[in-house]
C-alpha positions as CSV (number, residue, x, y, z in Angstrom):
1,M,13.7,-13.8,30.5
2,A,13.0,-14.1,26.8
3,Y,15.7,-15.0,24.2
4,G,15.7,-14.9,20.5
5,N,12.2,-14.2,19.5
6,G,12.1,-10.4,20.1
7,G,8.5,-10.4,21.1
8,N,7.4,-12.2,17.9
9,R,4.9,-15.0,17.9
10,N,6.0,-18.0,19.9
11,Y,7.9,-20.6,18.0
12,R,5.2,-23.1,18.5
13,D,2.6,-20.9,16.8
14,R,4.4,-21.2,13.4
15,D,2.5,-24.5,12.7
16,Q,-0.8,-22.9,13.6
17,P,-2.9,-21.1,10.9
18,R,-2.8,-17.4,11.1
19,E,-6.0,-15.7,12.1
20,F,-7.3,-13.0,9.7
21,F,-10.0,-10.3,10.1
22,K,-12.5,-8.9,7.7
23,A,-12.0,-5.3,6.9
24,T,-12.9,-2.6,4.3
25,C,-10.0,-0.9,2.5
26,S,-9.7,2.7,3.4
27,D,-8.7,3.6,-0.2
28,C,-10.7,1.6,-2.6
29,G,-13.6,0.4,-0.3
30,N,-13.2,-3.3,-1.2
31,E,-13.6,-5.9,1.5
32,C,-10.3,-7.6,2.4
33,E,-8.8,-9.7,5.1
34,V,-5.9,-8.6,7.2
35,P,-3.6,-10.5,9.6
36,F,-4.3,-8.2,12.6
37,K,-7.5,-6.9,14.3
38,P,-8.3,-3.4,12.8
39,T,-8.3,-0.6,15.3
40,Q,-11.1,2.1,14.9
41,G,-9.8,5.4,13.5
42,R,-6.8,3.8,11.8
43,P,-6.8,3.1,8.0
44,V,-6.7,-0.4,6.8
45,Y,-5.6,-1.1,3.2
46,C,-6.0,-4.2,0.9
47,R,-3.0,-5.7,-0.6
48,D,-2.9,-3.5,-3.7
49,C,-3.6,-0.2,-1.9
50,F,-1.0,-1.2,0.8
51,K,1.7,-1.3,-1.9
52,K,0.7,2.1,-3.1
53,H,1.4,3.5,0.4
54,Q,4.8,2.0,0.8
55,P,7.7,4.4,0.3
56,E,9.3,4.3,-3.2
57,D,12.8,4.0,-2.1
58,R,13.0,1.4,0.8
59,G,16.8,1.3,0.4
60,D,18.9,-1.9,0.2
61,S,19.2,-2.5,3.9
62,R,18.2,-6.1,3.5
63,R,20.4,-6.6,0.5
64,R,23.9,-6.3,2.2
65,F,26.5,-8.7,1.0
């Protein structure tokens, strides 16, 4: 039974460098690197284009005091 990590990377992996994969941005066409293996048929965005695809109002769910 797993506790605490909720399926996230193993706690020992935090000290390991993260693997990045080369991809081409679906919006601007620039080459970029992403922290996941791209899946054929699904769009991949560079950092700048990814920001453009985020919802404007993400709410303050993380800012609860």
